[in-house]
N, CA, C and O atoms as a MOPAC input file, in Angstrom:
PM7 MOZYME 1SCF
protein

 N     -0.23500 1     2.95100 1     3.98600 1
 C     -1.29200 1     1.96700 1     3.96000 1
 C     -1.07600 1     1.02100 1     2.77200 1
 O     -0.91400 1     1.46600 1     1.63600 1
 N     -1.07600 1    -0.26200 1     3.04500 1
 C     -0.86800 1    -1.25500 1     1.99400 1
 C     -2.16300 1    -1.48000 1     1.22700 1
 O     -3.23000 1    -1.63000 1     1.82300 1
 N     -2.06400 1    -1.50000 1    -0.06900 1
 C     -3.21000 1    -1.72300 1    -0.93800 1
 C     -3.14900 1    -3.15800 1    -1.44600 1
 O     -2.07000 1    -3.67800 1    -1.73400 1
 N     -4.30100 1    -3.78800 1    -1.55400 1
 C     -4.31000 1    -5.13200 1    -2.13200 1
 C     -5.38700 1    -5.19200 1    -3.20400 1
 O     -6.38400 1    -4.47300 1    -3.14600 1
 N     -5.17000 1    -6.05000 1    -4.17000 1
 C     -6.11500 1    -6.23200 1    -5.26600 1
 C     -6.51300 1    -7.69100 1    -5.30100 1
 O     -5.65100 1    -8.57000 1    -5.28800 1
 N     -7.79800 1    -7.95900 1    -5.34400 1
 C     -8.32100 1    -9.31200 1    -5.51500 1
 C     -8.94600 1    -9.37300 1    -6.89800 1
 O    -10.01100 1    -8.79400 1    -7.11200 1
 N     -8.31500 1   -10.05800 1    -7.84000 1
 C     -8.88900 1   -10.15800 1    -9.18200 1
 C    -10.24900 1   -10.86400 1    -9.13700 1
 O    -10.50200 1   -11.68500 1    -8.25500 1
 N    -11.10100 1   -10.54400 1   -10.07700 1
 C    -12.41700 1   -11.16800 1   -10.15700 1
 C    -12.42300 1   -12.24500 1   -11.23300 1
 O    -11.66000 1   -12.18200 1   -12.19700 1
 N    -13.28100 1   -13.21900 1   -11.06000 1
 C    -13.44700 1   -14.27700 1   -12.05600 1
 C    -12.20300 1   -15.12000 1   -12.23300 1
 O    -11.47500 1   -15.38000 1   -11.27500 1
 N    -11.96300 1   -15.54200 1   -13.45200 1
 C    -10.84000 1   -16.41900 1   -13.78700 1
 C     -9.57300 1   -15.61900 1   -14.07700 1
 O     -8.79700 1   -15.98700 1   -14.95900 1
 N     -9.35900 1   -14.54300 1   -13.35100 1
 C     -8.15900 1   -13.72100 1   -13.53800 1
 C     -7.16700 1   -13.98000 1   -12.41600 1
 O     -7.53900 1   -14.41100 1   -11.32400 1
 N     -5.89500 1   -13.71000 1   -12.70400 1
 C     -4.83900 1   -13.84500 1   -11.70400 1
 C     -3.97200 1   -12.59500 1   -11.71600 1
 O     -3.82700 1   -11.93700 1   -12.74700 1
 N     -3.40600 1   -12.27800 1   -10.57800 1
 C     -2.47000 1   -11.15900 1   -10.44300 1
 C     -1.07300 1   -11.75000 1   -10.44200 1
 O     -0.76900 1   -12.62700 1    -9.63300 1
 N     -0.21200 1   -11.27400 1   -11.34800 1
 C      1.14400 1   -11.80300 1   -11.46400 1
 C      2.16900 1   -10.68300 1   -11.42600 1
 O      1.86200 1    -9.52100 1   -11.69300 1
 N      3.38400 1   -11.05700 1   -11.08900 1
 C      4.51400 1   -10.13400 1   -11.13300 1
 C      5.48200 1   -10.68600 1   -12.16700 1
 O      5.94400 1   -11.82200 1   -12.06500 1
 N      5.78300 1    -9.85600 1   -13.17000 1
 C      6.74200 1   -10.29300 1   -14.19400 1
 C      8.11300 1   -10.49600 1   -13.54600 1
 O      8.53400 1    -9.70600 1   -12.70100 1
 N      8.79900 1   -11.56000 1   -13.95100 1
 C     10.15700 1   -11.81400 1   -13.47500 1
 C     11.11800 1   -11.09100 1   -14.40800 1
 O     10.91200 1   -11.07700 1   -15.62100 1
 N     12.15100 1   -10.50100 1   -13.85900 1
 C     13.09900 1    -9.70500 1   -14.64200 1
 C     13.81800 1   -10.55700 1   -15.67400 1
 O     14.24700 1   -11.67500 1   -15.38700 1
 N     13.94200 1   -10.01900 1   -16.86300 1
 C     14.68700 1   -10.68700 1   -17.92900 1
 C     16.17400 1   -10.50600 1   -17.68000 1
 O     16.59400 1    -9.56300 1   -17.01000 1
 N     16.96200 1   -11.41600 1   -18.22200 1
 C     18.40800 1   -11.30600 1   -18.07400 1
 C     18.92600 1   -10.06800 1   -18.79000 1
 O     18.44600 1    -9.70900 1   -19.86500 1
 N     19.91400 1    -9.41900 1   -18.17900 1
 C     20.47300 1    -8.20100 1   -18.76300 1
 C     21.67100 1    -8.46900 1   -19.66000 1
 O     22.11100 1    -7.57500 1   -20.38200 1
 N     22.20500 1    -9.68700 1   -19.62700 1
 C     23.37400 1   -10.01600 1   -20.43300 1
 C     22.99300 1   -11.13300 1   -21.41000 1
 O     22.46000 1   -12.16500 1   -21.00300 1
 N     23.26600 1   -10.92300 1   -22.67600 1
 C     22.97200 1   -11.93200 1   -23.70200 1
 C     24.00000 1   -13.05500 1   -23.61600 1
 O     24.98600 1   -12.95800 1   -22.88600 1
 N     23.75600 1   -14.11100 1   -24.36700 1
 C     24.63200 1   -15.28400 1   -24.33900 1
 C     26.08300 1   -14.94900 1   -24.67300 1
 O     26.99100 1   -15.57500 1   -24.12700 1
 N     26.32300 1   -13.99300 1   -25.54300 1
 C     27.68600 1   -13.63100 1   -25.93600 1
 C     28.34100 1   -12.63700 1   -24.99300 1
 O     29.43400 1   -12.14800 1   -25.27800 1
 N     27.68700 1   -12.32700 1   -23.86400 1
 C     28.24100 1   -11.39000 1   -22.90100 1
 C     27.88000 1    -9.94400 1   -23.19400 1
 O     28.37900 1    -9.03700 1   -22.52800 1
 N     27.02200 1    -9.71400 1   -24.17800 1
 C     26.61600 1    -8.35700 1   -24.54100 1
 C     25.55400 1    -7.88200 1   -23.54800 1
 O     24.58700 1    -8.59800 1   -23.29000 1
 N     25.72400 1    -6.69300 1   -22.99600 1
 C     24.75000 1    -6.13500 1   -22.06400 1
 C     23.63900 1    -5.47000 1   -22.86700 1
 O     23.89800 1    -4.64700 1   -23.74600 1
 N     22.40700 1    -5.83600 1   -22.55600 1
 C     21.25100 1    -5.32000 1   -23.29100 1
 C     20.67800 1    -4.11600 1   -22.55000 1
 O     20.33500 1    -4.23900 1   -21.37400 1
 N     20.56300 1    -2.95300 1   -23.20000 1
 C     19.99200 1    -1.78300 1   -22.52900 1
 C     18.49100 1    -1.95800 1   -22.29800 1
 O     17.83600 1    -2.72100 1   -23.00800 1
 N     17.94500 1    -1.24600 1   -21.29900 1
 C     16.52600 1    -1.35200 1   -20.96200 1
 C     15.61700 1    -1.07600 1   -22.14500 1
 O     14.57300 1    -1.71500 1   -22.27800 1
 N     15.98700 1    -0.14600 1   -23.00200 1
 C     15.13000 1     0.22200 1   -24.13000 1
 C     15.02500 1    -0.88400 1   -25.16800 1
 O     14.07000 1    -0.90000 1   -25.94500 1
 N     15.97200 1    -1.80000 1   -25.20400 1
 C     15.96700 1    -2.86900 1   -26.20100 1
 C     15.40200 1    -4.18000 1   -25.65000 1
 O     15.24600 1    -5.14500 1   -26.39800 1
 N     15.09500 1    -4.22500 1   -24.36300 1
 C     14.59700 1    -5.45600 1   -23.76400 1
 C     13.14700 1    -5.70600 1   -24.15000 1
 O     12.34600 1    -4.77900 1   -24.26700 1
 N     12.83500 1    -6.97000 1   -24.34300 1
 C     11.44900 1    -7.36800 1   -24.57000 1
 C     10.77600 1    -7.54700 1   -23.22100 1
 O     11.44200 1    -7.71700 1   -22.20000 1
 N      9.44500 1    -7.50800 1   -23.22400 1
 C      8.71200 1    -7.76400 1   -21.99500 1
 C      8.98000 1    -9.20200 1   -21.57700 1
 O      8.90200 1   -10.10800 1   -22.40700 1
 N      9.29500 1    -9.42600 1   -20.30100 1
 C      9.52200 1   -10.80500 1   -19.86700 1
 C      8.23500 1   -11.61700 1   -19.95700 1
 O      7.15200 1   -11.10700 1   -19.67000 1
 N      8.35400 1   -12.87000 1   -20.35200 1
 C      7.19200 1   -13.73600 1   -20.44900 1
 C      7.05800 1   -14.62300 1   -19.22100 1
 O      6.06700 1   -15.33900 1   -19.07800 1
 N      8.05200 1   -14.58100 1   -18.32800 1
 C      7.97400 1   -15.36700 1   -17.10600 1
 C      7.41700 1   -14.48800 1   -15.99800 1
 O      7.76800 1   -13.31400 1   -15.87700 1
 N      6.53300 1   -15.08700 1   -15.18300 1
 C      5.90700 1   -14.33400 1   -14.10300 1
 C      5.64600 1   -15.26800 1   -12.92800 1
 O      5.67500 1   -16.49200 1   -13.06000 1
 N      5.39200 1   -14.65500 1   -11.77700 1
 C      5.04600 1   -15.41100 1   -10.58300 1
 C      3.62800 1   -15.03500 1   -10.17100 1
 O      3.27200 1   -13.85700 1   -10.15200 1
 N      2.82400 1   -16.03900 1    -9.84400 1
 C      1.43900 1   -15.80800 1    -9.43300 1
 C      1.43800 1   -15.20700 1    -8.02400 1
 O      2.00900 1   -15.78200 1    -7.09700 1
 N      0.78900 1   -14.04200 1    -7.87300 1
 C      0.68800 1   -13.36100 1    -6.58400 1
 C     -0.65300 1   -13.67200 1    -5.91600 1
 O     -0.69200 1   -14.00400 1    -4.73100 1
 N     -1.74900 1   -13.56500 1    -6.66900 1
 C     -3.09200 1   -13.78000 1    -6.13000 1
 C     -3.99400 1   -14.38700 1    -7.19900 1
 O     -3.88900 1   -14.05500 1    -8.37900 1
 N     -4.87500 1   -15.27300 1    -6.77100 1
 C     -5.87100 1   -15.83900 1    -7.67500 1
 C     -7.16200 1   -15.06100 1    -7.55800 1
 O     -7.43400 1   -14.44600 1    -6.52700 1
 N     -7.96400 1   -15.08600 1    -8.62000 1
 C     -9.25100 1   -14.39800 1    -8.62000 1
 C    -10.29700 1   -15.14300 1    -7.81600 1
 O     -9.99200 1   -16.08800 1    -7.08700 1
 N    -11.51300 1   -14.70800 1    -7.96000 1
 C    -12.62400 1   -15.28900 1    -7.20700 1
 C    -13.13300 1   -16.57800 1    -7.82300 1
 O    -13.92400 1   -17.28500 1    -7.19900 1
 N    -12.69700 1   -16.89900 1    -9.03100 1
 C    -13.09800 1   -18.12400 1    -9.70500 1
 C    -14.26600 1   -17.89500 1   -10.62900 1
 O    -14.82700 1   -16.80000 1   -10.68200 1
 N    -14.62200 1   -18.90800 1   -11.34100 1
 C    -15.71700 1   -18.80000 1   -12.28800 1
 C    -16.60100 1   -20.02000 1   -12.21700 1
 O    -16.30200 1   -20.98100 1   -11.50800 1
 N    -17.70500 1   -19.97600 1   -12.96300 1
 C    -18.63200 1   -21.10800 1   -13.02300 1
 C    -18.92700 1   -21.40000 1   -14.48500 1
 O    -18.97900 1   -20.49400 1   -15.31700 1
 N    -19.11800 1   -22.67800 1   -14.78300 1
 C    -19.46900 1   -23.04800 1   -16.15200 1
 C    -20.96500 1   -22.85900 1   -16.37300 1
 O    -21.65800 1   -22.34900 1   -15.49300 1
 N    -21.46600 1   -23.26100 1   -17.52600 1
 C    -22.87500 1   -23.06700 1   -17.87700 1
 C    -23.83000 1   -23.81600 1   -16.95000 1
 O    -24.98800 1   -23.42700 1   -16.80000 1
 N    -23.34100 1   -24.88800 1   -16.33100 1
 C    -24.17500 1   -25.67600 1   -15.42100 1
 C    -24.07800 1   -25.19600 1   -13.97300 1
 O    -24.71800 1   -25.76300 1   -13.08700 1
 N    -23.28300 1   -24.15700 1   -13.73300 1
 C    -23.13800 1   -23.62900 1   -12.37500 1
 C    -22.05000 1   -24.29900 1   -11.55900 1
 O    -21.87000 1   -23.97500 1   -10.38500 1
 N    -21.31400 1   -25.23900 1   -12.16600 1
 C    -20.21000 1   -25.90400 1   -11.45900 1
 C    -19.01900 1   -24.95600 1   -11.38100 1
 O    -18.72000 1   -24.23700 1   -12.33400 1
 N    -18.34200 1   -24.96600 1   -10.23400 1
 C    -17.17500 1   -24.11400 1   -10.02600 1
 C    -16.02000 1   -24.60400 1   -10.89900 1
 O    -15.72600 1   -25.79800 1   -10.94600 1
 N    -15.37100 1   -23.66400 1   -11.58800 1
 C    -14.19500 1   -23.97900 1   -12.39900 1
 C    -12.96800 1   -23.74800 1   -11.52800 1
 O    -12.72900 1   -22.62800 1   -11.07600 1
 N    -12.18800 1   -24.80200 1   -11.29000 1
 C    -11.00900 1   -24.68000 1   -10.44000 1
 C     -9.82600 1   -24.13300 1   -11.23800 1
 O     -9.68300 1   -24.40100 1   -12.43100 1
 N     -8.98500 1   -23.36300 1   -10.55300 1
 C     -7.76800 1   -22.84200 1   -11.17800 1
 C     -6.77700 1   -23.97500 1   -11.39300 1
 O     -6.68700 1   -24.90000 1   -10.58600 1
 N     -6.03800 1   -23.89100 1   -12.49000 1
 C     -5.00000 1   -24.87600 1   -12.79700 1
 C     -3.65000 1   -24.46700 1   -12.22300 1
 O     -2.68500 1   -25.22900 1   -12.29600 1
 N     -3.57600 1   -23.26100 1   -11.64900 1
 C     -2.33400 1   -22.73600 1   -11.07100 1
 C     -2.60000 1   -22.37700 1    -9.61400 1
 O     -3.74800 1   -22.32800 1    -9.17200 1
 N     -1.51300 1   -22.12400 1    -8.87000 1
 C     -1.65800 1   -21.71400 1    -7.47600 1
 C     -0.69600 1   -20.57200 1    -7.17800 1
 O      0.23400 1   -20.31700 1    -7.94300 1
 N     -0.92400 1   -19.89400 1    -6.07400 1
 C     -0.06500 1   -18.78200 1    -5.66700 1
 C      1.36800 1   -19.29300 1    -5.51500 1
 O      1.60300 1   -20.34700 1    -4.92300 1
 N      2.32100 1   -18.53100 1    -6.05900 1
 C      3.73100 1   -18.90800 1    -5.98700 1
 C      4.24100 1   -19.62400 1    -7.22100 1
 O      5.45200 1   -19.71800 1    -7.41600 1
 N      3.34100 1   -20.13600 1    -8.06700 1
 C      3.76700 1   -20.80900 1    -9.29900 1
 C      4.49300 1   -19.82500 1   -10.21000 1
 O      4.12100 1   -18.65500 1   -10.30300 1
 N      5.52600 1   -20.31300 1   -10.87400 1
 C      6.21200 1   -19.54300 1   -11.90700 1
 C      5.60800 1   -20.00200 1   -13.23200 1
 O      5.55800 1   -21.19800 1   -13.52300 1
 N      5.15300 1   -19.04000 1   -14.03000 1
 C      4.41100 1   -19.37000 1   -15.23800 1
 C      4.95000 1   -18.62000 1   -16.44300 1
 O      5.66900 1   -17.62900 1   -16.31100 1
 N      4.59400 1   -19.10600 1   -17.60700 1
 C      4.90500 1   -18.46500 1   -18.88000 1
 C      3.61200 1   -17.81500 1   -19.35300 1
 O      2.58200 1   -18.48200 1   -19.46300 1
 N      3.66200 1   -16.49600 1   -19.63600 1
 C      2.44400 1   -15.77100 1   -20.00600 1
 C      2.55200 1   -15.20400 1   -21.41800 1
 O      3.64200 1   -15.08000 1   -21.97700 1
 N      1.39500 1   -14.86300 1   -21.97700 1
 C      1.37000 1   -14.20900 1   -23.28600 1
 C      2.16000 1   -12.91000 1   -23.21500 1
 O      2.12500 1   -12.21100 1   -22.20200 1
 N      2.86700 1   -12.58900 1   -24.27900 1
 C      3.73000 1   -11.41600 1   -24.29200 1
 C      2.96100 1   -10.11100 1   -24.13200 1
 O      3.41400 1    -9.21000 1   -23.42600 1
 N      1.81500 1    -9.99800 1   -24.77100 1
 C      1.09200 1    -8.72600 1   -24.75100 1
 C     -0.27700 1    -8.81300 1   -24.08300 1
 O     -1.10000 1    -7.91500 1   -24.25900 1
 N     -0.53300 1    -9.86000 1   -23.33100 1
 C     -1.82700 1   -10.01600 1   -22.67700 1
 C     -1.89000 1    -9.27800 1   -21.34600 1
 O     -0.86600 1    -8.87500 1   -20.79500 1
 N     -3.08700 1    -9.11200 1   -20.84800 1
 C     -3.28600 1    -8.57200 1   -19.51000 1
 C     -3.32600 1    -7.05800 1   -19.42800 1
 O     -3.19900 1    -6.34700 1   -20.42500 1
 N     -3.50800 1    -6.59000 1   -18.19600 1
 C     -3.58700 1    -5.16500 1   -17.89600 1
 C     -2.55700 1    -4.82600 1   -16.82700 1
 O     -2.54100 1    -5.42900 1   -15.75400 1
 N     -1.69400 1    -3.85400 1   -17.12900 1
 C     -0.68800 1    -3.42600 1   -16.16000 1
 C     -1.34100 1    -2.62000 1   -15.04700 1
 O     -2.18000 1    -1.75900 1   -15.31100 1
 N     -0.95600 1    -2.90000 1   -13.79600 1
 C     -1.42700 1    -2.13400 1   -12.64600 1
 C     -0.23400 1    -1.84300 1   -11.74900 1
 O      0.75200 1    -2.57900 1   -11.75800 1
 N     -0.32500 1    -0.77500 1   -10.98000 1
 C      0.73500 1    -0.42200 1   -10.05100 1
 C      0.13600 1    -0.45700 1    -8.64400 1
 O     -0.82800 1     0.25400 1    -8.36000 1
 N      0.70100 1    -1.27600 1    -7.77300 1
 C      0.21500 1    -1.41900 1    -6.40200 1
 C      1.38200 1    -1.18200 1    -5.45700 1
 O      2.37000 1    -1.91600 1    -5.47800 1
 N      1.26100 1    -0.15400 1    -4.63000 1
 C      2.31200 1     0.19400 1    -3.67100 1
 C      3.68200 1     0.31400 1    -4.35000 1
 O      4.69300 1    -0.11900 1    -3.79700 1
 N      3.70700 1     0.89900 1    -5.54200 1
 C      4.95400 1     1.12200 1    -6.26100 1
 C      5.46100 1    -0.08600 1    -7.02900 1
 O      6.50100 1     0.00300 1    -7.68200 1
 N      4.75800 1    -1.21700 1    -6.97200 1
 C      5.17500 1    -2.42600 1    -7.68500 1
 C      4.38800 1    -2.55300 1    -8.98000 1
 O      3.17400 1    -2.34900 1    -9.00400 1
 N      5.09300 1    -2.89400 1   -10.06000 1
 C      4.45700 1    -3.11400 1   -11.36400 1
 C      3.92700 1    -4.55000 1   -11.40100 1
 O      4.70300 1    -5.50400 1   -11.34700 1
 N      2.60800 1    -4.69800 1   -11.49400 1
 C      1.97700 1    -6.00900 1   -11.55000 1
 C      1.11100 1    -6.09400 1   -12.79700 1
 O      0.96000 1    -5.11600 1   -13.52900 1
 N      0.54900 1    -7.26400 1   -13.03100 1
 C     -0.23600 1    -7.50200 1   -14.23200 1
 C     -1.43000 1    -8.38000 1   -13.86600 1
 O     -1.27300 1    -9.39500 1   -13.18800 1
 N     -2.62300 1    -7.98900 1   -14.31700 1
 C     -3.80000 1    -8.83100 1   -14.14900 1
 C     -4.07300 1    -9.49200 1   -15.49700 1
 O     -4.25500 1    -8.81200 1   -16.50700 1
 N     -4.10100 1   -10.82900 1   -15.50100 1
 C     -4.33500 1   -11.57000 1   -16.74300 1
 C     -5.41700 1   -12.61400 1   -16.52700 1
 O     -5.68500 1   -13.02600 1   -15.39900 1
 N     -6.03200 1   -13.03400 1   -17.61900 1
 C     -6.95600 1   -14.16400 1   -17.56400 1
 C     -6.13700 1   -15.43900 1   -17.42200 1
 O     -5.02300 1   -15.53300 1   -17.93800 1
 N     -6.68600 1   -16.40000 1   -16.73200 1
 C     -5.96600 1   -17.66300 1   -16.59700 1
 C     -5.67000 1   -18.26100 1   -17.97000 1
 O     -4.67200 1   -18.96200 1   -18.13800 1
 N     -6.51900 1   -17.99300 1   -18.94100 1
 C     -6.30900 1   -18.52300 1   -20.29200 1
 C     -5.08800 1   -17.90200 1   -20.98600 1
 O     -4.60300 1   -18.44500 1   -21.97800 1
 N     -4.58400 1   -16.75900 1   -20.46700 1
 C     -3.37500 1   -16.14100 1   -21.02300 1
 C     -2.10300 1   -16.78300 1   -20.47500 1
 O     -1.00000 1   -16.43200 1   -20.89300 1
 N     -2.25200 1   -17.71600 1   -19.54800 1
 C     -1.09000 1   -18.44800 1   -19.02100 1
 C     -0.81400 1   -19.61400 1   -19.96200 1
 O     -1.66600 1   -20.47600 1   -20.17800 1
 N      0.38300 1   -19.62100 1   -20.51000 1
 C      0.74600 1   -20.62700 1   -21.50200 1
 C      1.21000 1   -21.93900 1   -20.87700 1
 O      1.05500 1   -23.00500 1   -21.47200 1
 N      1.78400 1   -21.85700 1   -19.67200 1
 C      2.25900 1   -23.05700 1   -18.99900 1
 C      2.90100 1   -22.73400 1   -17.67800 1
 O      3.23700 1   -21.58100 1   -17.40700 1
 N      3.07700 1   -23.75300 1   -16.84500 1
 C      3.73700 1   -23.62200 1   -15.55800 1
 C      5.19000 1   -24.06100 1   -15.73500 1
 O      5.46600 1   -25.09500 1   -16.34300 1
 N      6.11200 1   -23.26500 1   -15.19800 1
 C      7.53500 1   -23.58500 1   -15.28500 1
 C      7.89000 1   -24.49500 1   -14.11800 1
 O      7.73900 1   -24.11700 1   -12.95600 1
 N      8.35500 1   -25.67700 1   -14.43000 1
 C      8.72600 1   -26.64200 1   -13.39200 1
 C     10.23100 1   -26.69700 1   -13.28200 1
 O     10.94100 1   -26.73300 1   -14.28700 1
 N     10.71400 1   -26.70300 1   -12.04600 1
 C     12.16600 1   -26.71800 1   -11.80700 1
 C     12.75000 1   -28.08200 1   -11.94400 1
 O     13.95600 1   -28.25700 1   -11.77400 1

């Protein structure tokens, strides 16, 4: 049975993109020495939020966007064996444009 998570409020569900395993000089970096990747892909948007006047706050990102996220922000979750992360939209530092 497939499980799905719908984040609440101004939160988004993202999947971290794998960091490169080879450094610029051709040195292979072991898993234990790797930093958490800061690049992620948006999987699902939350339910949204409202400001003090009751106006709906629109998301600045959309599903499928590749984004740069805070290194230590969010909450790790495991869904159907996949490592995902729920973060506040404010923890997204920017959208990566190709």
